[in-house]
C-alpha positions as MATLAB code, in Angstrom:
seq = 'MYEQKPARLFVHCALPQMAGLLVNSVYFIVDGVFIGHRLGSRAMAAAGAAVPLIEILIALSLALASGVGVVLSAALAQQRPREANRAFQSGLLLTALFGLLIALLGRVFLHPLCDLLGGRGEVHEPAAQYMDTILTLSPFLLFSFFLGGMARNDQCPRLAMVALAAGSLSNIFPDWLFMYPLSMGIRGAALATGIGPAVSVAILLPHFLRRGGRLRLGVSHARVSLFPRFLHLDCPHLSWNSPSE';
ca = [
      67.448 -145.234   37.743;
      67.462 -143.352   34.419;
      70.875 -141.838   35.216;
      72.506 -145.249   34.707;
      74.704 -146.212   31.772;
      72.943 -146.890   28.434;
      73.614 -150.645   28.611;
      71.924 -150.918   32.009;
      69.062 -148.728   30.850;
      68.552 -151.073   27.903;
      68.342 -154.040   30.247;
      65.947 -152.253   32.617;
      63.664 -150.703   30.000;
      63.892 -152.319   26.571;
      64.119 -155.970   27.580;
      60.970 -155.945   29.772;
      59.043 -154.309   26.931;
      60.323 -156.916   24.475;
      59.317 -159.712   26.859;
      55.820 -158.280   27.253;
      55.351 -157.947   23.491;
      56.597 -161.520   23.022;
      53.929 -162.854   25.382;
      51.367 -160.695   23.586;
      52.381 -162.284   20.272;
      52.064 -165.771   21.743;
      48.470 -164.994   22.703;
      47.593 -164.206   19.096;
      48.841 -167.679   18.154;
      46.730 -169.293   20.890;
      43.727 -167.210   19.857;
      44.138 -168.389   16.274;
      44.247 -172.005   17.417;
      40.983 -171.603   19.346;
      39.225 -169.822   16.481;
      40.424 -172.259   13.821;
      39.594 -175.362   15.855;
      36.197 -174.205   17.094;
      34.878 -171.936   14.326;
      36.710 -173.029   11.179;
      38.572 -171.382    8.327;
      35.937 -168.743    7.593;
      36.210 -167.380   11.135;
      40.020 -167.543   10.900;
      39.879 -165.387    7.772;
      37.518 -162.957    9.511;
      39.842 -162.611   12.501;
      42.798 -162.205   10.167;
      41.060 -159.268    8.483;
      40.843 -157.568   11.886;
      44.549 -157.967   12.705;
      45.604 -154.777   10.837;
      42.961 -152.847   12.793;
      44.338 -154.111   16.107;
      47.914 -153.321   15.056;
      46.924 -149.803   13.989;
      45.305 -149.212   17.383;
      48.425 -150.479   19.160;
      50.653 -148.291   16.971;
      48.492 -145.229   17.696;
      48.648 -145.884   21.433;
      52.429 -146.338   21.364;
      52.788 -143.154   19.316;
      50.752 -141.186   21.857;
      52.767 -142.673   24.719;
      56.020 -141.742   22.959;
      54.929 -138.165   22.294;
      53.688 -137.610   25.837;
      56.731 -139.395   27.244;
      59.144 -137.052   25.497;
      57.384 -133.971   26.867;
      57.002 -135.177   30.445;
      60.545 -136.600   30.525;
      61.877 -133.189   29.524;
      59.869 -131.635   32.352;
      61.164 -134.168   34.881;
      64.734 -133.582   33.719;
      64.204 -129.873   34.391;
      62.864 -130.698   37.881;
      59.346 -129.572   36.965;
      57.053 -132.306   38.376;
      53.949 -130.156   38.030;
      54.491 -129.737   34.286;
      55.268 -133.452   33.953;
      51.911 -134.286   35.533;
      50.218 -131.719   33.346;
      51.663 -133.487   30.290;
      50.622 -136.890   31.645;
      47.062 -135.803   32.377;
      46.805 -134.054   29.010;
      47.948 -137.298   27.400;
      45.258 -139.178   29.302;
      42.639 -136.782   27.973;
      43.940 -137.044   24.405;
      43.964 -140.850   24.597;
      40.389 -140.838   25.915;
      39.292 -138.568   23.066;
      40.959 -140.790   20.483;
      39.377 -143.879   22.041;
      35.906 -142.340   22.020;
      36.319 -141.073   18.448;
      37.526 -144.447   17.195;
      34.707 -146.303   18.941;
      32.053 -143.969   17.491;
      33.412 -143.556   13.953;
      34.310 -147.216   13.792;
      30.694 -148.174   14.358;
      29.512 -145.681   11.729;
      31.989 -146.819    9.053;
      32.192 -150.447   10.155;
      31.269 -152.104    6.880;
      33.442 -149.922    4.594;
      36.334 -150.451    7.027;
      35.726 -154.184    6.948;
      35.855 -154.207    3.130;
      38.987 -152.052    3.141;
      40.830 -154.510    5.392;
      39.909 -157.530    3.277;
      36.707 -158.730    4.946;
      34.712 -159.211    1.768;
      32.307 -161.833    0.457;
      31.373 -164.636    2.828;
      33.956 -163.378    5.326;
      32.342 -159.955    5.617;
      29.692 -160.699    8.238;
      31.928 -162.503   10.774;
      34.703 -159.976   10.164;
      32.262 -157.110   10.818;
      31.131 -158.788   14.063;
      34.734 -159.206   15.197;
      35.729 -155.631   14.313;
      32.567 -154.221   15.875;
      33.528 -155.694   19.251;
      37.179 -154.644   18.924;
      36.201 -151.060   18.059;
      33.750 -150.879   20.966;
      36.497 -151.946   23.378;
      39.248 -149.935   21.648;
      39.577 -147.378   24.497;
      40.879 -150.159   26.766;
      43.449 -151.154   24.149;
      44.640 -147.566   23.764;
      44.865 -146.998   27.506;
      46.684 -150.274   28.170;
      49.637 -149.404   25.944;
      49.541 -145.711   26.849;
      49.631 -146.359   30.601;
      52.349 -148.957   30.061;
      54.465 -146.305   28.372;
      53.794 -143.872   31.180;
      54.816 -146.490   33.771;
      58.140 -146.880   31.975;
      58.616 -143.100   32.052;
      57.839 -143.238   35.767;
      60.698 -145.720   36.266;
      58.513 -148.852   36.445;
      59.314 -150.809   33.260;
      58.785 -154.161   34.979;
      55.255 -153.158   35.980;
      54.536 -152.320   32.338;
      55.886 -155.732   31.313;
      53.796 -157.563   33.921;
      50.648 -155.667   32.903;
      51.125 -156.433   29.206;
      51.960 -160.092   29.815;
      49.143 -160.612   32.323;
      46.653 -158.945   29.998;
      47.694 -161.233   27.156;
      47.597 -164.420   29.231;
      44.255 -163.488   30.807;
      42.641 -163.768   27.357;
      43.197 -167.510   27.106;
      40.528 -168.700   29.548;
      37.828 -166.294   28.233;
      38.714 -167.477   24.711;
      37.862 -171.043   25.698;
      34.853 -170.006   27.809;
      33.211 -167.785   25.207;
      33.808 -170.073   22.228;
      33.233 -173.520   23.752;
      30.824 -173.632   26.759;
      29.009 -170.384   25.885;
      29.138 -170.824   22.077;
      29.394 -167.086   21.433;
      31.154 -167.566   18.117;
      33.351 -164.914   16.567;
      32.015 -162.211   18.892;
      33.168 -164.292   21.836;
      36.677 -164.458   20.370;
      36.709 -160.682   19.913;
      35.359 -160.117   23.425;
      38.116 -162.277   24.883;
      40.683 -160.245   22.939;
      39.204 -157.041   24.362;
      39.287 -158.285   27.956;
      43.102 -158.487   28.048;
      43.728 -154.727   27.720;
      41.159 -154.100   30.465;
      43.156 -156.403   32.759;
      46.345 -154.524   31.869;
      44.697 -151.198   32.709;
      43.497 -152.581   36.059;
      47.064 -153.635   36.908;
      48.578 -150.282   35.912;
      46.035 -147.936   37.520;
      47.118 -148.461   41.166;
      50.606 -147.193   40.329;
      49.185 -143.819   39.308;
      46.674 -143.698   42.169;
      49.142 -144.224   45.004;
      51.871 -141.806   46.047;
      54.792 -144.073   45.172;
      55.284 -142.692   41.663;
      55.693 -139.187   40.305;
      52.713 -139.201   37.916;
      49.184 -138.720   39.239;
      46.009 -139.974   37.609;
      43.444 -137.346   36.661;
      42.584 -134.709   34.082;
      42.142 -131.640   36.298;
      45.465 -130.204   35.073;
      45.071 -131.295   31.452;
      45.702 -128.671   28.771;
      44.490 -128.972   25.180;
      47.309 -126.606   24.201;
      49.776 -129.455   24.842;
      48.220 -131.755   22.241;
      50.315 -130.379   19.327;
      53.501 -131.055   21.287;
      52.540 -134.691   21.692;
      51.648 -135.103   18.038;
      54.544 -133.134   16.553;
      57.214 -133.863   19.168;
      58.066 -130.163   19.347;
      60.695 -130.840   22.007;
      63.400 -128.263   21.228;
      60.966 -125.436   21.934;
      59.527 -126.589   25.234;
      58.324 -123.767   27.425;
      56.100 -123.734   30.463;
      53.462 -121.280   31.554;
      53.769 -121.848   35.270;
      56.622 -122.049   37.743;
      57.928 -125.430   38.785;
      57.166 -126.952   42.117;
];
């Protein structure tokens, strides 16, 4: 597939990603409608303060997926599937470490982070509740975009689109459920937002568990020594320590 002309590659890869992100953006509008109608302007301001946090997490996940994707794509181009899987599994480990670190440090520095992002005064408490839930569930958000990027590298861009779109749409019912019948307030809105990435991960995982793709889920072949390559994109100097399979 990835030996096609650039125009066809754009259609196969870029357009599905754009469609998925469009659906994801629509969810944020729907989420805002629910919060504003049910909880009022104070809750809307609190959720708005958390938007930069969510965007930073998405950007970090996409950056990790891009760095890992460059390394494993180079390995696949050199017909080195073992090294490609080593890069993929190392990326999984790095994403897990980032997710754990963000969840832990976010809880420790929750209130200063809330003030930094604009959640001050009467908005502070609901904003802190919203961010607390988002930070706790941040590993799912990181993995959803990371695994989506890996699916695209494994020649399944439509699967990545479906996972992102389904994850976004799956938030709508929990939004209504948590805020209306269950009256969970701003935490319910944040919990609904965190459920979507978990749905995306559940959709993407089978691709890496079955034998249809080239990338295999796991961390048994992960190497910490590959982390700098992902973060610095040190592509021109790729070298491998083991023979290809």
